[in-house]
Each structure stands twice: as C-alpha cells, then as structure tokens.
C-alpha positions in Angstrom: 9.2 3.5 -27.8 6.1 3.7 -25.5 6.1 5.2 -22.0 2.8 3.7 -20.9 2.4 1.1 -18.3 2.2 -2.7 -18.6 -1.1 -4.0 -17.2 -1.5 -7.1 -15.0 -4.6 -8.8 -13.7 -5.5 -11.8 -11.5 -8.4 -13.0 -9.4 -6.6 -11.4 -6.4 -3.2 -10.8 -5.1 -1.6 -14.0 -6.5 -0.3 -12.4 -9.7 1.8 -10.0 -7.8 4.5 -12.6 -8.1 4.4 -12.2 -11.9 4.3 -8.4 -11.6 7.2 -8.4 -9.2 9.3 -10.7 -11.5 8.6 -8.3 -14.4 9.7 -5.3 -12.3 13.1 -7.1 -11.7 13.3 -7.9 -15.4 12.3 -4.4 -16.6 12.9 -2.0 -13.7 12.4 1.0 -15.9 8.8 0.0 -16.9 5.7 1.3 -15.2 3.0 -1.1 -14.2 -0.7 -1.2 -13.2 -1.9 -4.3 -11.3 -5.6 -5.1 -11.0 -6.7 -7.6 -8.3 -10.2 -8.8 -9.0 -10.6 -9.6 -5.3 -14.3 -9.1 -5.3 -14.7 -12.2 -7.5 -11.8 -14.4 -6.1 -11.3 -17.2 -6.6 -11.7 -17.9 -10.3 -10.8 -21.6 -10.2 -14.3 -22.9 -9.5 -16.2 -20.6 -11.9 -17.5 -21.7 -15.3 -15.5 -20.7 -18.4 -18.1 -18.2 -19.6 -18.0 -16.3 -16.3 -14.3 -16.2 -16.2 -14.3 -14.7 -19.8 -16.8 -12.0 -18.6 -14.7 -11.2 -15.6 -11.4 -11.2 -17.5 -13.0 -8.9 -20.2 -14.0 -6.4 -17.5 -10.4 -6.4 -16.1 -8.9 -5.8 -19.5 -11.4 -2.9 -20.1 -10.3 -1.3 -16.9 -6.6 -1.6 -17.7 -7.0 -0.2 -21.1 -8.7 2.8 -19.6 -5.5 3.3 -17.6 -3.6 3.4 -20.9 -1.8 0.1 -20.6 0.3 -0.8 -23.6 0.3 -4.6 -23.0 -1.6 -6.8 -20.7 -0.3 -9.8 -18.8 -3.0 -12.3 -17.8 -1.3 -13.1 -14.5 -3.7 -15.9 -13.7 -3.6 -19.5 -14.9 -7.3 -20.0 -14.7 -8.1 -16.8 -16.7 -5.4 -17.8 -19.3 -6.9 -21.2 -19.7 -10.5 -19.8 -20.1 -10.1 -16.4 -21.7 -6.8 -15.8 -23.5 -8.1 -16.8 -26.9 -11.2 -14.7 -26.5 -9.2 -11.6 -25.4 -6.8 -11.9 -28.3 -9.7 -12.1 -30.7 -11.6 -9.2 -29.1 -8.7 -6.9 -28.8 -6.4 -7.7 -31.8 -4.3 -4.5 -31.3 -3.4 -5.3 -27.7 -0.5 -7.7 -27.0 -1.4 -10.3 -24.3 0.9 -12.4 -22.3 -0.6 -15.5 -20.8 0.6 -18.0 -18.2 0.3 -21.8 -18.1 1.8 -24.5 -15.8 5.4 -25.2 -16.5 4.8 -28.8 -17.5 7.2 -28.7 -20.4 10.4 -27.9 -18.4 9.3 -30.2 -15.6 8.8 -33.1 -17.9 12.1 -32.5 -19.8 14.1 -32.3 -16.4 12.4 -35.1 -14.5 14.6 -38.1 -13.7 12.0 -40.3 -12.1 9.4 -39.8 -14.9 6.8 -38.4 -12.4 5.7 -34.7 -12.2 3.3 -33.2 -9.8 1.2 -30.2 -10.7 -0.6 -28.0 -8.2 -3.3 -25.9 -9.8 -7.0 -25.1 -9.8 -9.7 -27.2 -11.6 -10.1 -24.4 -14.2 -6.5 -24.5 -15.2 -6.6 -28.4 -15.6 -9.6 -28.1 -17.9 -7.9 -25.5 -20.2 -6.7 -26.0 -23.8 -3.2 -24.8 -23.2 -2.5 -27.0 -20.3 -3.8 -30.1 -22.0 -2.0 -29.4 -25.3 1.3 -28.8 -23.5 0.8 -32.0 -21.6 0.1 -34.0 -24.6 3.0 -32.6 -26.6 5.8 -32.6 -24.0 4.8 -35.0 -21.3 4.0 -38.2 -23.3 6.8 -40.1 -21.5 6.1 -39.0 -18.0 3.4 -39.5 -15.5 1.7 -36.1 -14.7 -0.2 -36.1 -11.4 -2.7 -33.2 -11.3 -3.7 -32.0 -7.8 -6.4 -29.4 -7.2 -5.4 -27.1 -4.3 -8.0 -24.3 -4.3 -7.5 -23.8 -0.5 -4.1 -22.4 -1.2 -5.7 -19.4 -2.9 -7.8 -18.7 0.2 -4.7 -18.7 2.4 -2.8 -16.3 0.1 -5.8 -13.8 -0.2 -5.9 -13.8 3.6 -2.2 -13.0 3.8 -1.6 -16.3 5.6 1.5 -17.7 3.9 3.0 -19.5 6.8 2.0 -21.2 10.1 0.6 -24.5 11.2 -2.6 -24.4 9.1 -0.8 -23.6 5.9 1.8 -26.3 6.6 -0.9 -28.9 7.2 -2.7 -28.0 4.0 0.5 -28.1 2.0 1.5 -31.4 3.5 -1.9 -32.9 2.6 -1.6 -32.0 -1.1 2.2 -32.7 -1.4 2.4 -36.0 0.4 0.8 -38.2 -2.3 2.9 -36.5 -5.0 6.1 -37.3 -3.2 5.0 -40.8 -2.3 4.3 -41.4 -6.0 7.9 -40.4 -6.8 7.4 -36.9 -8.2 10.7 -35.1 -8.4 9.3 -32.0 -9.9 6.4 -29.9 -8.4 4.9 -27.4 -10.8 3.2 -24.3 -9.2 0.3 -24.0 -11.6 -1.5 -21.1 -10.0 0.0 -17.6 -9.5 -1.1 -17.6 -5.9 1.0 -20.7 -5.1 4.5 -19.1 -5.4 3.5 -17.1 -2.2 3.6 -20.4 -0.4 6.8 -21.6 -2.1 8.9 -21.5 1.2 6.5 -23.8 2.9 6.2 -26.1 -0.1 10.0 -26.3 -0.4 10.4 -27.0 3.4 7.9 -29.9 3.2 9.4 -31.2 0.0 12.8 -31.2 1.9 14.9 -31.6 -1.2 12.9 -34.6 -2.5 11.5 -32.6 -5.4 12.3 -29.3 -7.2 9.6 -26.7 -7.0 9.1 -25.0 -10.4 7.7 -21.4 -10.5 7.2 -19.9 -14.0 7.1 -16.3 -12.8 10.6 -15.4 -14.1 10.0 -17.1 -17.4 6.7 -15.1 -17.9 8.6 -11.9 -17.1 11.2 -12.7 -19.7 8.5 -13.3 -22.3 6.9 -10.1 -21.5 10.2 -8.2 -22.0 10.9 -10.0 -25.3 7.4 -9.1 -26.6 7.8 -5.5 -25.7 11.1 -5.4 -27.6 9.7 -7.2 -30.6 6.9 -4.6 -30.8 9.2 -1.7 -30.0 7.1 -0.9 -26.9 9.9 -0.5 -24.4 10.0 2.8 -22.5 12.8 5.2 -23.2 13.3 5.6 -19.4 13.0 9.3 -19.6 10.5 9.3 -16.7 10.7 7.3 -13.4 8.7 4.1 -13.3 5.5 4.1 -11.4 3.5 1.2 -10.0 -0.2 1.3 -9.3 -2.2 -1.3 -7.4 -6.0 -1.5 -8.1 -8.7 -3.7 -6.6 -12.3 -4.5 -7.2 -12.8 -5.3 -3.5 -15.5 -3.3 -1.6 -15.9 -2.9 2.1 -19.6 -3.6 1.8 -18.9 -7.1 0.5 -17.7 -8.0 4.0 -15.4 -10.8 2.6 -12.1 -12.1 3.7 -10.6 -10.9 0.4 -11.5 -7.2 1.1 -8.7 -4.9 1.9 -10.4 -3.2 5.0 -7.8 -2.2 7.6 -8.4 -4.2 10.9 -5.1 -3.8 12.6 -2.6 -1.1 13.3 1.0 -2.0 14.0 3.5 0.4 15.5 7.3 0.5 15.6 9.1 1.8 18.7 12.0 4.1 18.1 10.9 7.3 16.3 7.2 6.4 16.6 6.6 5.6 20.3 9.6 7.8 21.2 10.4 11.4 20.3 13.9 10.3 19.4 15.0 8.9 16.1 16.4 5.5 15.3 19.9 6.9 15.5 21.0 7.3 19.2 21.6 11.1 19.1 22.7 11.3 22.8 25.8 9.4 21.8 26.9 12.2 19.5 28.4 14.5 22.2 30.4 11.7 23.7 31.7 10.6 20.3 32.7 14.2 19.6 34.4 14.5 23.0 36.5 11.5 22.1 37.5 13.0 18.8 35.8 10.1 16.8 34.4 10.9 13.4 30.6 10.4 13.7 30.6 8.8 10.2 32.3 5.8 11.7 29.3 5.3 14.0 26.9 5.8 11.1 28.7 3.2 9.0 28.8 0.8 11.9 25.2 1.2 12.8 24.2 0.4 9.3 26.4 -2.7 9.3 25.8 -4.1 12.9 22.8 -2.6 14.6 20.2 -4.9 13.2 22.4 -7.9 14.2 22.4 -6.5 17.7 18.7 -5.9 17.6 18.3 -9.6 16.7 20.4 -10.7 19.7 23.1 -12.0 17.3 25.5 -9.9 19.2 25.5 -7.7 22.4 25.6 -4.0 22.4 29.1 -4.2 23.8 30.2 -6.5 20.9 28.5 -4.1 18.4 30.4 -1.1 19.6 33.7 -3.0 19.8 33.3 -4.0 16.1 32.3 -0.5 15.1 35.4 1.0 16.7 37.7 -1.8 15.4 36.4 -1.2 11.9 37.0 2.5 12.3 40.6 1.9 13.5 39.9 3.8 16.8 40.6 2.8 20.5 38.0 3.6 23.1 38.7 3.2 26.8 36.3 0.8 28.6 34.8 3.6 30.8 34.1 5.7 27.7 32.5 2.7 26.0 30.4 2.1 29.0 29.2 5.7 29.0 28.3 5.5 25.3 26.3 2.3 25.8 24.4 4.0 28.7 23.6 7.0 26.6 22.5 4.7 23.7 19.9 3.1 25.9 18.8 6.5 27.2 18.3 7.8 23.7 15.2 5.7 23.3 13.4 6.5 26.6 11.7 9.7 25.6 8.1 8.8 25.3 5.8 10.1 22.6 2.6 10.5 24.5 0.7 11.5 21.4 1.4 8.1 19.9 0.0 6.5 23.1 -3.1 8.5 22.9 -3.6 7.6 19.2 -3.1 3.9 19.8 -5.7 4.1 22.5 -8.1 6.0 20.2 -7.6 3.4 17.4 -8.3 0.5 19.8 -11.4 2.2 21.1 -12.5 2.4 17.4 -12.2 -1.4 17.1 -8.8 -1.8 15.5 -6.4 -4.4 16.9 -3.1 -3.0 17.9 0.4 -4.5 17.4 3.9 -3.5 18.3 6.7 -4.7 16.0 10.2 -3.3 17.0 13.9 -3.9 16.4 15.5 -4.0 19.9 17.6 -6.5 21.8 16.1 -8.7 24.4 18.1 -6.8 27.0 16.6 -3.5 25.9 13.2 -5.2 25.6 13.2 -5.6 29.4 13.7 -1.8 29.8 11.0 -1.2 27.2 8.4 -3.3 29.0 9.0 -1.4 32.1 9.3 2.1 30.8 6.5 1.8 28.2 4.2 -0.5 30.1 1.1 1.5 29.1 2.0 1.1 25.4 2.5 -2.5 25.9 -0.8 -2.9 27.7 -2.6 -1.3 24.7 -1.2 -3.9 22.3 -3.1 -7.1 21.3 0.2 -8.6 20.0 3.9 -7.8 20.1 7.1 -9.0 18.6 10.5 -7.8 19.8 13.3 -8.7 17.4 15.8 -9.8 19.9 13.3 -12.2 21.5 12.4 -13.7 18.1 16.0 -13.8 16.9 14.7 -11.9 13.8 14.8 -8.3 12.7 13.0 -5.9 10.3 12.9 -5.9 7.3 13.2 -9.8 7.3 9.9 -11.3 6.0 9.7 -13.7 8.8 9.3 -11.2 11.5 6.3 -9.6 9.8 4.7 -13.1 9.3 5.3 -13.8 13.0 3.4 -10.7 14.1 0.6 -11.4 11.7 0.2 -14.8 13.3 0.1 -13.4 16.8 -2.4 -10.6 16.0 -4.5 -13.3 14.0 -5.5 -11.0 11.1 -4.9 -11.2 7.3 -1.8 -9.5 6.1 -3.8 -7.2 3.8 -5.8 -5.9 6.7 -2.7 -4.6 8.6 -1.2 -1.1 8.4 2.4 -0.6 9.7 3.8 2.7 11.0 7.6 3.0 11.0 10.0 5.8 10.7 12.4 3.8 8.5 11.4 3.3 4.9 13.2 0.1 4.5 11.1 -1.4 7.3 7.9 -0.1 5.6 9.0 -1.8 2.3 9.5 -5.0 4.2 5.9 -4.7 5.5 4.6 -4.1 2.0 6.5 -7.1 0.7 4.7 -9.2 3.3 1.4 -7.9 2.0 0.7 -5.2 4.6 0.0 -1.6 4.1 2.8 0.7 5.5 3.0 4.4 6.3 6.4 6.1 6.9 6.0 7.9 10.2 7.4 11.4 10.3 5.0 13.2 12.6 1.9 12.2 14.4 -0.2 14.6 12.3 1.2 13.4 9.0 0.8 9.6 10.0 -2.8 10.1 11.1 -3.6 12.0 7.9 -2.0 9.4 5.7 -3.9 6.6 7.6 -7.3 8.4 7.3 -6.7 8.9 3.6 -5.8 5.2 3.2 -8.9 4.1 5.2 -11.2 6.4 3.0 -9.9 4.7 -0.2 -10.9 1.3 1.2 
C-alpha cells in the first residue's frame, strides 16, 4: 500500500482527459497534474528537446512524492518514454500511444484515420504498433497541430473549431475511414465536434479509459494502491508564467457572475415562499425535493413556473388552490429582486481594472425580462451575458459555459466564475474555467485576489 499521489504531465491541459479517466477508474487515489504550458506545444519540437522537457517534468513530480508517473502526452511518450524508464528505473511509468491496434482490428472498411502530431507519427511505439497490427489495413496519418492550440485556449466548440476539424476529417472520411483514432491527448477535448462532423460515418476512438485501466493494473501489480484511509486530493501545477504573455498562460482576463445569491442578497432557494407554504400546511421538504428535480428545467424554459409548481405539488400529493399558487409564484419572483449593491460595485471595479465582465445565470426567459429591468445597471456592466431560459440550456451543462465563453471571446482558462452553488462551480471547472464558490463579497474577493496572485 502507498498513499502517495500518481503524477501526470503533458505539454499543456490536454492530458487532463487521461487524469480524469484515472480519477473515475481509481476515485480513492490522489493525483498531481503538471501542465508544461510554457513549452506547449511539444509536437513540433525535436526529440532531444522533448526528452529534456519531459525529464524536467518528471523531476518536479518526483519532488511532489509521486509514486507512479503517467506520461499523458503522445509526443512525449514517443520521444522520451525509453529514456525516462532507463534514467528512473525505480519509478513506474505509464505511456500512451495512438490506439491503432483496436482501430485496425475493428475496421470493416480496411481504412483507419489517425489524428496526431508530427512528433507522435515519428515515434518508435507508433510505427512498431502500426507495423505489427495494421498490416492489412490502410492507415491515414493526419497531422492536426492546430487542435492543440484550440484546446489550450479553451476553445473547444464554435465555428472556427468546426471548420478546422472538418478540414482534417473530410479527406479521411472521403477515403472510407470508418475508425478515427485520437492520437493526441488534447484531441478528446474536441471529441463532440469530431463526432458531430463524422455524423456516424466513423467511430471515434479515444484511448483515455484504456490508459487509466492500465495505470490501475500497474498499481495493483506493484502493490502501490492507497488504502483509502485519507481522502483523495488533486493538485494542478503549471509552468506557465504571466511574463511570458502567451495564449497558453493562465492569467485571469474575465470575471463571470451568477445572479441569485451573488447579485442578490437572497439565496437560490426562494425564501419568501416559506411563510406561504407553512400557512398552507405543506411540508417544506416537498418544495426542496421539487426544486431539486424541476427548477433547472424551468430555468431552461423547458416548463413554465406554473407547470413547475403543479408538478411539485402533484409529486407531494398536495392540492393547492389556484389563488394560493399564484401568490406563491409572485413571492418566488420577488425573492430574487433584492439587489446586492456591493457586487455591482465590485463588478465595476474589476471592469475598471481591465477585466471583461460576464453574467451567466439560470433563470427563465420570463424572469429574464424582470432581471433586465430591475438589474439594468448590472447588465450594462457586462460585456457578455447568457440567460439559461433564452439559450434553452442551464448550469451545470457544459454547453452553457462554452456559449458564454464564445460571447465574451476569451480563453476558458482565463475566466473566473463566481456562483453560490458548488455544482455550478464544478461545471465551470469542467469547462476549463476557474471557479470560486460565492458566500460573501469579502470571501469571494479574497479568494479571487489569492488566485490572481498565484498566477
């Protein structure tokens, strides 16, 4: 048994797909992820330089006490895995290579497309695997270095991404490829776009889960699994520096604010409804359960507020007279109209300091009209805004974060989100943003300043 963390490194944020797959495979294991964003991308660098950079990453992870290291980068695996295993014989390493073998074995057309970087295609592992398992199929190698740039910018959807993916994918599909191998750990971040353009004509193969399973098996073979006595921790490190002034840096450029509980002094739960519910003799837990089940659907305009309350009361087995329901809805609206003037002052201060300001909120399109009128000065401060009901989306759906990012026109890694609901913060982090749970203005500002200082 070994309680120490498993280390991961990549040229940037791409390898997070491997780290995340490992966390699903081994939820009790701690991790340390190192993004060598200062030197991203690796794909067009000579092998000797990639070995030097990889060695530096390994040294840093070993200083963190990592018990095993996953080279979560196809290019680094191709260039440096043999060197690393020879230099650190006591350290178990897990590498990654394009999944040519399963693609070749499963192809029905005999044509397989591989998307990767030039460094990967020149590596020993790729060419040995291709020679051994793809003798009877045609393998079409396509260099797609620009995909790495998109992912590092946090740009994983939109017209530009779709156009770039279509340009690389079209020749492969036209040649009859029925398997598309993602041969760079940055590329799974674009998988939804790739699958949309493939439109069922080809299966997209992502090796992340297979790598995670191999890492688990290796830990078990070496008796390095944690005993689970301590909660798992997950650390993210980067080599990026603000002074580099590069797109891959993590400098905060935009601040995005939720509405309820952030711009208002009320919480996400409409507290003004409580007295009416109590007056009607209804157990408040019926409302809590109903809000958890239906409120986001209402916020996304998939049902009206009237329909939401009708379903809540029906599920709870209670009958509410129409007049009482109308009063409840009126108080529900009113619960969110108490302005937090300190948040408005903070938004204006941040804007004056050069940050772009965004608003991302779950609310129906009907309430959105009231919001625009009552909070017009908040809205005027924002450079971009997404209201869930108008977008037919809701937090924490990934698409709503991507939509705001497109509108504010900043990389995901440069955005910081403030929300009073942790699930929504988690959704922002999954989209590549920074996120701070908002409890008070003082706490949120202090946490933001600490984050900015780290970067």
